[in-house]
C-alpha positions as CSV (number, residue, x, y, z in Angstrom):
1,M,81.4,53.1,106.8
2,F,84.3,52.4,104.1
3,H,84.0,49.8,100.9
4,V,87.6,48.3,101.2
5,S,87.9,45.3,99.2
6,I,90.7,43.4,101.5
7,D,92.6,40.8,100.0
8,H,93.9,38.6,103.1
9,N,96.2,36.2,100.8
10,G,97.2,39.2,99.0
11,K,101.2,40.7,99.0
12,E,100.2,43.7,100.3
13,P,100.1,44.0,103.9
14,M,96.5,44.8,104.7
15,Y,97.4,48.3,106.5
16,A,99.0,49.2,103.4
17,Q,95.4,48.5,101.6
18,I,93.2,50.4,103.8
19,Y,96.0,53.1,103.6
20,S,96.0,53.3,99.6
21,Y,92.1,52.9,99.5
22,I,92.1,55.9,101.9
23,V,94.5,58.3,100.4
24,S,92.8,57.3,96.9
25,E,89.4,58.6,98.8
26,I,91.0,61.4,99.8
27,R,92.6,62.6,96.9
28,Q,89.6,61.9,94.6
29,G,87.0,64.1,96.6
30,H,85.0,61.3,98.1
31,L,86.6,62.0,101.7
32,A,86.1,65.9,101.9
33,C,88.1,68.1,104.4
34,H,87.6,67.5,108.1
35,E,85.2,64.6,107.5
36,K,85.6,61.9,110.1
37,L,87.1,58.6,109.5
38,P,85.4,55.3,110.8
39,S,87.1,54.7,114.3
40,E,89.9,51.9,114.4
41,R,87.6,49.7,116.6
42,A,84.9,50.1,114.7
43,L,86.5,50.0,111.0
44,A,88.4,46.8,112.5
45,Q,85.2,44.8,112.9
46,D,83.4,46.2,109.7
47,L,86.6,44.2,108.0
48,N,86.8,41.5,110.3
49,I,90.9,42.4,111.2
50,S,92.8,43.6,114.1
51,R,92.2,46.6,115.4
52,N,96.4,46.9,114.9
53,T,95.9,46.5,111.5
54,V,93.9,49.6,111.4
55,T,96.4,52.1,114.0
56,M,98.6,50.8,111.2
57,A,97.4,52.5,108.0
58,Y,95.5,54.8,110.9
59,A,99.2,56.1,112.0
60,Q,100.9,55.9,108.6
61,L,97.9,58.5,106.9
62,E,98.7,60.6,110.0
63,S,102.3,60.5,109.5
64,E,102.2,61.4,105.6
65,G,99.7,64.7,106.4
66,Y,96.8,62.6,105.1
67,V,94.7,63.4,108.2
68,E,94.9,64.5,111.7
69,A,94.3,63.0,115.3
70,F,92.6,64.7,117.6
71,P,92.0,63.4,120.8
72,K,89.2,62.1,122.4
73,R,87.5,63.1,118.9
74,G,88.7,60.4,116.6
75,Y,91.0,61.0,112.7
76,Y,89.5,63.7,110.5
77,V,90.8,64.2,106.9
78,S,93.3,67.7,106.7
79,E,93.4,70.3,104.8
80,I,95.8,69.2,102.2
81,D,97.1,72.2,99.7
82,G,98.0,70.7,96.3
83,L,96.8,67.2,96.2
84,L,93.4,67.4,95.0
85,D,90.0,69.9,94.3
86,M,88.7,69.2,98.1
87,P,85.1,70.0,98.6
88,A,84.9,71.2,102.1
89,R,82.2,70.6,104.7
90,K,79.6,73.3,104.8
91,D,80.5,73.6,108.5
92,S,84.4,74.2,107.9
93,M,86.8,76.9,107.7
94,P,87.5,77.5,104.6
95,V,89.8,75.5,102.3
96,R,92.0,77.6,100.0
97,Q,91.8,76.8,96.3
98,Q,93.3,72.8,95.9
99,H,95.1,71.2,92.9
100,S,93.7,69.3,90.2
101,D,93.4,65.6,91.0
102,A,95.6,64.8,88.1
103,E,98.1,66.0,89.9
104,K,100.2,63.4,92.3
105,I,103.1,63.5,94.6
106,L,105.2,61.6,93.0
107,V,107.8,62.1,96.3
108,D,106.9,63.1,99.8
109,F,110.0,64.3,101.8
110,S,107.6,63.8,104.3
111,P,109.6,64.6,107.9
112,F,107.8,62.7,110.0
113,G,107.6,59.2,108.0
114,I,110.1,55.9,108.7
115,D,110.8,53.4,106.3
116,L,108.2,50.7,106.4
117,Q,110.2,48.6,103.5
118,N,112.5,47.9,107.2
119,A,110.1,47.3,109.8
120,P,110.2,44.1,111.9
121,Y,107.3,42.5,110.6
122,R,108.9,39.2,111.2
123,Q,109.6,39.8,114.5
124,W,107.0,41.1,115.6
125,Q,104.7,38.8,114.5
126,K,106.5,36.1,115.7
127,L,106.4,37.5,119.1
128,S,102.6,38.4,119.2
129,K,101.9,34.4,118.4
130,E,104.5,33.5,121.0
131,T,102.6,35.9,123.2
132,I,99.2,34.8,122.5
133,L,100.2,30.9,123.2
134,D,101.8,31.5,126.5
135,T,99.3,33.5,128.0
136,N,97.6,33.4,130.9
137,A,94.8,34.8,132.6
138,Q,96.1,37.2,134.2
139,L,97.0,39.3,130.7
140,F,92.8,39.7,130.3
141,Q,92.4,41.4,133.5
142,N,92.9,45.0,134.4
143,G,96.7,46.0,134.8
144,D,98.7,48.5,136.7
145,S,97.3,52.0,135.8
146,Q,101.0,52.6,134.8
147,G,101.5,49.9,132.8
148,D,102.4,46.4,133.7
149,R,105.8,46.7,136.0
150,S,107.7,43.9,133.3
151,L,107.5,46.3,130.8
152,R,108.4,49.5,133.1
153,Q,111.6,47.3,134.0
154,A,112.8,46.6,130.8
155,I,112.1,49.9,129.6
156,R,113.9,51.4,132.8
157,D,116.7,49.6,131.6
158,Y,117.1,50.6,128.2
159,L,116.8,54.0,129.0
160,H,120.0,54.0,131.7
161,R,121.7,52.0,129.3
162,A,120.8,54.1,125.8
163,R,120.1,57.6,127.6
164,G,121.9,57.4,130.8
165,V,118.3,58.0,132.5
166,M,118.1,57.6,136.4
167,C,115.4,56.2,137.3
168,T,112.9,53.4,138.9
169,E,110.3,51.7,137.3
170,D,108.0,53.1,139.6
171,Q,108.6,56.8,138.3
172,I,107.9,54.8,134.8
173,V,103.4,55.6,133.1
174,I,103.1,53.8,129.9
175,G,100.4,55.6,127.7
176,A,99.2,55.4,124.0
177,G,101.5,57.9,122.7
178,T,103.4,61.1,124.1
179,D,99.8,63.0,123.6
180,Y,97.9,60.9,125.4
181,L,101.1,62.0,128.1
182,L,101.0,65.4,128.0
183,M,97.3,65.8,128.8
184,L,98.1,63.4,132.0
185,L,100.6,65.8,133.1
186,T,98.2,68.7,132.7
187,R,96.9,66.8,135.8
188,L,99.2,66.4,138.1
189,L,100.7,70.3,137.1
190,P,99.3,73.2,138.5
191,E,96.6,74.6,136.2
192,H,97.0,77.8,134.3
193,M,101.2,77.4,133.9
194,K,103.0,79.4,131.7
195,V,105.0,77.1,129.5
196,A,107.9,78.0,127.9
197,M,108.1,76.4,124.5
198,E,110.9,76.6,121.7
199,N,109.4,78.6,118.4
200,P,109.4,76.8,116.1
201,V,108.2,74.0,118.1
202,Y,106.4,70.4,117.6
203,S,103.1,71.1,117.1
204,Q,101.2,68.4,118.7
205,A,102.5,69.0,122.1
206,Y,101.6,72.8,121.6
207,K,98.1,72.0,120.9
208,V,97.9,69.8,123.6
209,F,99.0,73.0,125.9
210,H,97.1,75.4,124.0
211,N,93.9,73.1,124.4
212,F,94.5,73.1,127.8
213,R,94.5,76.6,128.2
214,Y,97.8,77.2,129.4
215,S,99.4,80.5,128.9
216,I,102.2,79.7,126.4
217,A,105.5,81.8,126.3
218,P,107.3,81.4,122.8
219,M,111.1,81.0,123.0
220,P,113.5,82.3,120.2
221,L,116.3,79.7,119.9
222,D,120.0,80.4,118.9
223,E,122.6,77.5,117.8
224,A,122.4,75.8,121.4
225,G,118.9,75.9,121.8
226,M,116.4,78.1,124.2
227,D,117.7,81.1,125.0
228,I,117.8,81.0,128.6
229,E,118.4,84.5,128.8
230,A,115.0,85.1,126.7
231,L,113.6,81.9,129.5
232,K,114.7,84.0,132.9
233,R,112.7,87.0,131.4
234,T,109.6,85.3,131.3
235,E,107.1,84.3,134.1
236,A,107.5,80.6,133.0
237,T,107.6,77.9,135.3
238,L,107.4,74.7,132.9
239,A,109.5,74.7,129.9
240,F,109.3,72.0,126.9
241,V,112.1,71.4,125.0
242,T,113.1,68.6,122.6
243,P,117.4,69.0,123.3
244,S,118.7,65.8,121.7
245,H,117.3,66.6,118.3
246,Q,114.9,70.1,118.0
247,F,112.2,70.0,115.8
248,P,111.9,71.3,113.5
249,L,115.3,73.3,113.4
250,G,117.6,70.0,114.3
251,I,119.2,71.7,116.9
252,I,121.7,69.1,119.4
253,M,121.1,70.9,123.0
254,P,125.1,70.9,124.1
255,V,125.5,69.9,127.9
256,K,126.6,73.7,128.6
257,R,123.5,74.5,127.8
258,R,121.6,71.7,129.3
259,L,123.3,72.8,132.3
260,Q,121.9,76.4,132.3
261,L,118.7,75.1,131.4
262,L,118.4,72.8,134.6
263,N,120.2,75.8,137.1
264,W,117.1,77.5,135.6
265,A,114.6,74.8,137.3
266,Y,116.8,74.6,140.2
267,E,115.9,78.3,141.3
268,R,112.3,77.9,141.9
269,E,110.5,74.8,143.6
270,E,107.7,75.1,141.4
271,R,109.6,75.1,138.0
272,Y,110.0,71.8,135.9
273,I,111.1,70.8,132.4
274,I,109.7,68.4,130.2
275,E,112.4,66.8,128.0
276,D,111.0,65.4,124.9
277,D,113.3,63.1,123.4
278,Y,112.4,63.0,119.9
279,D,114.4,61.3,117.1
280,S,117.2,60.6,120.2
281,E,118.3,57.1,118.8
282,F,119.6,58.4,115.5
283,R,122.6,60.4,115.8
284,Y,125.2,61.1,112.7
285,Q,128.3,62.8,113.9
286,G,130.1,63.1,117.3
287,K,129.1,60.6,120.2
288,P,125.4,60.8,121.5
289,I,125.1,63.2,124.7
290,P,123.2,61.3,127.5
291,A,119.5,63.0,128.3
292,L,119.0,65.7,130.2
293,Q,117.6,63.9,132.8
294,G,120.0,62.3,133.5
295,L,122.4,65.3,134.5
296,D,119.3,65.9,136.8
297,T,120.4,65.7,140.8
298,R,117.3,67.7,141.7
299,G,113.8,65.7,140.2
300,K,112.9,68.6,138.3
301,V,112.9,66.9,134.7
302,I,109.7,65.3,133.2
303,Y,111.3,63.0,130.6
304,L,108.7,61.7,127.3
305,G,110.1,58.8,125.1
306,T,108.2,56.7,122.2
307,F,108.6,53.6,120.3
308,S,107.2,55.5,116.7
309,K,110.5,56.3,114.8
310,A,112.5,53.3,116.0
311,I,110.1,50.9,115.2
312,S,106.5,52.2,114.0
313,P,104.0,55.2,114.8
314,A,101.5,52.4,115.1
315,I,103.0,50.8,118.1
316,R,101.1,53.5,120.1
317,I,103.1,53.1,123.4
318,G,105.2,56.1,124.8
319,Y,106.8,56.2,128.3
320,M,106.9,59.2,130.5
321,V,109.4,59.3,133.7
322,L,108.2,61.4,136.5
323,P,110.4,63.1,139.0
324,E,109.3,61.6,142.8
325,R,107.1,64.3,143.6
326,L,105.1,63.9,140.8
327,C,104.9,60.8,141.1
328,E,103.3,61.2,144.8
329,I,100.8,63.6,143.1
330,Y,100.3,61.1,140.2
331,H,99.5,58.1,143.0
332,Q,96.8,61.2,145.0
333,Q,94.9,62.1,141.6
334,A,95.4,60.6,138.3
335,S,96.5,56.9,139.4
336,F,92.8,55.9,138.9
337,F,93.2,56.3,135.2
338,A,93.3,52.9,133.2
339,T,96.4,52.6,131.2
340,T,95.8,53.2,127.6
341,V,97.4,50.4,126.3
342,S,96.4,47.3,126.2
343,R,98.5,44.2,128.3
344,M,99.1,42.0,125.3
345,E,100.6,44.7,123.0
346,Q,102.6,45.4,126.3
347,E,103.6,42.1,126.8
348,V,104.6,42.2,123.3
349,V,106.8,44.9,123.3
350,R,108.9,44.3,126.8
351,R,110.3,40.6,125.0
352,F,110.8,42.3,121.8
353,L,113.1,44.8,124.1
354,T,114.6,42.2,127.0
355,D,114.8,39.7,124.3
356,G,117.3,41.5,122.1
357,Y,115.3,42.4,119.0
358,F,114.9,46.2,119.5
359,E,118.7,46.4,119.5
360,R,119.5,44.8,116.8
361,H,116.9,46.3,115.1
362,L,117.9,50.0,116.3
363,N,121.4,48.9,115.0
364,R,120.4,47.9,111.7
365,M,118.1,51.3,111.2
366,R,120.7,53.4,112.3
367,G,122.9,51.8,109.3
368,I,120.1,51.9,106.7
369,Y,119.0,55.6,108.0
370,R,122.7,56.9,107.8
371,A,123.2,55.7,104.4
372,K,120.0,57.5,103.2
373,H,121.0,60.9,105.6
374,D,124.5,60.7,103.7
375,Y,123.7,60.1,100.2
376,M,121.0,62.9,100.7
377,L,124.0,65.3,102.0
378,N,126.5,63.7,99.0
379,R,123.4,65.0,96.5
380,M,122.7,68.2,98.0
381,S,126.5,68.9,98.2
382,E,126.1,70.3,94.4
383,W,124.1,72.9,95.4
384,P,124.7,76.3,95.2
385,E,126.5,78.1,97.6
386,D,123.7,80.1,98.9
387,V,121.8,76.9,99.4
388,E,122.9,76.0,103.5
389,R,121.7,72.7,105.2
390,K,121.0,72.1,108.9
391,G,119.4,70.2,111.1
392,Y,121.1,67.3,109.9
393,H,123.8,65.2,112.6
394,A,120.5,63.4,114.4
395,G,117.4,62.4,113.7
396,L,115.6,61.6,110.2
397,H,115.0,65.2,108.5
398,M,117.1,67.9,107.5
399,L,116.0,71.7,106.7
400,V,117.8,73.8,103.3
401,E,117.8,77.5,103.8
402,L,117.3,79.6,100.5
403,T,120.1,83.1,101.6
404,N,119.1,84.6,98.4
405,A,115.7,83.3,97.3
406,T,113.7,85.6,95.7
407,N,110.5,83.4,96.2
408,T,108.5,82.8,99.7
409,E,108.8,79.3,101.4
410,E,105.2,78.7,100.5
411,E,105.7,80.1,96.6
412,L,108.9,77.2,96.7
413,A,106.3,74.6,98.3
414,E,103.8,75.3,95.7
415,L,106.9,75.4,92.6
416,A,107.8,72.0,94.0
417,L,103.7,70.6,94.5
418,Q,103.4,71.0,90.6
419,A,106.2,69.3,90.1
420,G,105.2,66.2,92.4
421,V,107.3,66.9,95.1
422,K,105.7,67.9,98.5
423,V,108.3,69.2,100.8
424,Y,107.3,71.0,104.1
425,P,107.9,75.0,105.0
426,L,109.4,75.7,108.4
427,S,107.5,78.5,109.3
428,A,104.2,76.6,110.0
429,Y,106.0,75.6,112.7
430,Y,106.4,79.0,114.6
431,I,103.7,79.7,117.6
432,E,104.6,83.5,116.4
433,G,106.6,84.4,113.6
434,T,108.3,83.5,110.5
435,A,111.5,82.1,109.2
436,K,113.8,84.9,108.8
437,R,114.9,83.3,105.3
438,P,113.1,80.8,102.8
439,S,113.0,77.3,104.6
440,L,111.6,73.8,104.2
441,L,112.1,70.5,105.7
442,L,113.1,67.3,103.8
443,G,112.5,64.5,105.7
444,Y,113.8,61.0,103.7
445,A,113.4,57.9,106.4
446,N,110.1,56.6,104.0
447,L,112.2,56.9,100.1
448,S,114.0,54.7,98.1
449,E,117.3,56.3,97.0
450,Q,115.9,56.2,93.9
451,E,113.2,58.7,95.5
452,M,115.4,61.2,96.7
453,Q,117.2,61.1,93.1
454,T,114.2,62.0,91.8
455,G,112.6,64.2,94.3
456,L,116.3,66.5,94.2
457,Q,116.4,66.4,90.3
458,L,112.7,67.6,90.4
459,L,113.5,70.5,93.2
460,E,116.6,71.4,91.1
461,K,114.5,72.0,88.1
462,V,112.3,73.9,89.2
463,W,114.2,76.0,92.0
464,G,116.4,76.7,89.2
465,F,119.9,75.1,90.7
């Protein structure tokens, strides 16, 4: 077990103390590649702190790529190039040569981070205390397997108001994040379906379907998203898309393409579309496009959402809106699964939504993220013309494509890493193939203006701008 010295009265939050300790252990090689971390429950008990505190620490480690989460197995140290000379376990796969632990990451342009400095700690603490004081015996009993009805009603109202989603609370299933909900969905769909997935794609979704032995059909993307003509040439009966802000390219699927995708689903009874409404809360140009689910008139769209980006990745609450036909199958085949989110936490989220805290927090974060987005764009406008910026109209990251670069993505990332800057090669997210030109993801959500400036200056120096 970890020997973390927790200062309960210190200025640094306890989750941040745990995070810093584990990062240090990884960088110094005391935690090896592929080594399993203690479970959230075990570490919380050992340190005599709440499990939520450990969850927040682990979520931040995962969002920055230090650890990977595997369903039903736990958290494992990632293979992290460039941080240190990390010894691999004897039974693990070979690890490429790593860097000296003297090299430090000064700026991490992680596309998965959030602004932790502006997380709603005070409001969350207030609602948590109120929930404990006001709680009754019911919250200590097993709840509805779909999630508490009151929370599902609050989510229904929010989705209808903000995203144009049309559903009843009976169509909503609450679960501990998108990964869990996708695994639950595999219980409702026929086995051995062929899944059309965007290429490149959100890797966690790919891992879920791949691990459950679904056949994957990688779909090319154009400026409007998934290529429908290519989709029609496959035998896929399920299409996974992120139309609000395609990850990682940042494409926003226009209404015309959304209707074409729906028409594809309408042609066959067994076809469905999974809409992962990733990064839908943050848009910087034009009016928000309603969710694809809101355009669906025949019950073909399975809608997925989460509070990870809008509030915190530690809020392990996601939601899935099922078409009525799949709702029936859910009650027949999967309703015996207990909900994976505690009723106390569900109640805190419900109050956060219904008492107006969520809307105020979201509006505030939109302003903060827009300022960071604008700073990045303005600062990068000084870069050469052959460096194209893409996918920046929404979300919390952008893509830079070096059209005339003589270096590969890996070489560019390595040069940046040697200068203390971590960037993310686009090709790592391809199911098959690679990016046509060297392209790197730059996230900015968890960076201050000074950190962005430092990082961009270092990139300019090592990339020769």
